C-alpha positions, 0 to 999 in steps of 0.5 A: 530386381530393376523394378525394386531399385526404382521403387528405392530411389522413388522412396528416398527422393520423396522423404528428401523432399518432404524433409526440405518443405516442413521445418525442423522441430526446433523452427516450429518451437521457435515460431510457436515462442515468439507468436506466445511471447508477442500475445502475452505482450499485447496483453497487458498495458499500465494506467497511470493519471492523477486525482484531485478534488473540484477545488483543483487541489491534488489528492494524496492517500486515494485508493485506486482499485480495479472493480474486476480485480481487488488485487490489482490497485494502488494509491495516489502520492504527492502531487495526487499521481499514481499509476498501476502497472500490468493490468490486463488489456480491455475494459476495467472500472477502477474505483476512487475512494479514500475518506472525506471524498465521494466514491467515483468509479471511472470505465478505462479501457486499456489499450495493450502494450501501452499506457492509458492516462485518466484524470479523476475529480473527485467531491468532498464528502465532509465528515462530522465525527464525535468521541464514540464510546464501545463497549469493551468483550470484558463488559467495561466502557471505553472512550476513543477519540474519532475516528479510532473505532473505526479503524480498529475494526478494519483489524489493520494495525495495533491498538491501545486503549487507555483502560489497557495500558492502564492495566500494564501499570508502566513508568513511561511511555516508552514503556508501554510499547515495550509490551507489543509485539512486532515494535522494540524500543531503542535509545536514539540520539539522546531518546528513545526510538520505537522500531519496526521489527521488519526490518523498515527502511527509506524509500532510498533503501536505507535503515530507519535509525531514528525509528517510527514517527510519532504524532500525539493529537495530530502533532508530531513529536518527532522529526522522522516523518517524510518530507512530502508529509501535509503541511512538510511537519518537521520537529526537534526530537523528544522523549516519548516520556513527554505524554503520560501513560494516564493520560492516554485515551488510544494509540494507533501503531501502524509498523509498516507503510502499507498498513497505514490508513489513507485518512492517515498522514503515513511514513515510510518508516511505520508511525504511531498516534497517540490520542490523549484523554479530552 
């Protein structure tokens, strides 16, 4: 009986000592979670910098993309500045490209939990473009202004050719956009404007009541372009019907800022490019 009691006391003491020596399940979980969070924070960083050409001019609209993960990308803004957040720490190849420049690839090592700066210098690559003649699916030959055919091939944006517009038999140019999905024609400030049905808004969160910017042969038709557009272009709002449907060679419609090609001026509220026949 005495031996059994001593054995019981010895067993209880051993278990108590073991319990004191081992951390609790919650303590282990908190410790593991802390290590995981620290590892996660330490494995990511960011890249910022600027893009300029060999003359020292900063470039807007340059696409910056990670070669090993093309989903990681950015586009240079005013002053050529750009930033890429949440990129994994370690070596990366970053490519800079835009129409009119020679693309370059830069090797960058992203430090964990910090910002790595990259200032890229690119060389200009002048392009000589001529009017393009393409054959539509129906067999008809269509003349398009320089660059339009190349942008059409990307599949980004909405395009109308002069032949398509002619078949609409519309009275005014504003009526063309009543036939286009994703936009609407509304009256604003004693004229008509085209608005994206995506609910586009400015960078300040304000609705795009003045509609999409309209550019005709490179000249701004209304004053809805951003103030930091090249040349700070601005003009009084004019009617869409200033241009006759019969004179239009092609129309490009970009319903959101992200759709607009880097080679074109963009607008927060979307932009329309109208090209007339020569």
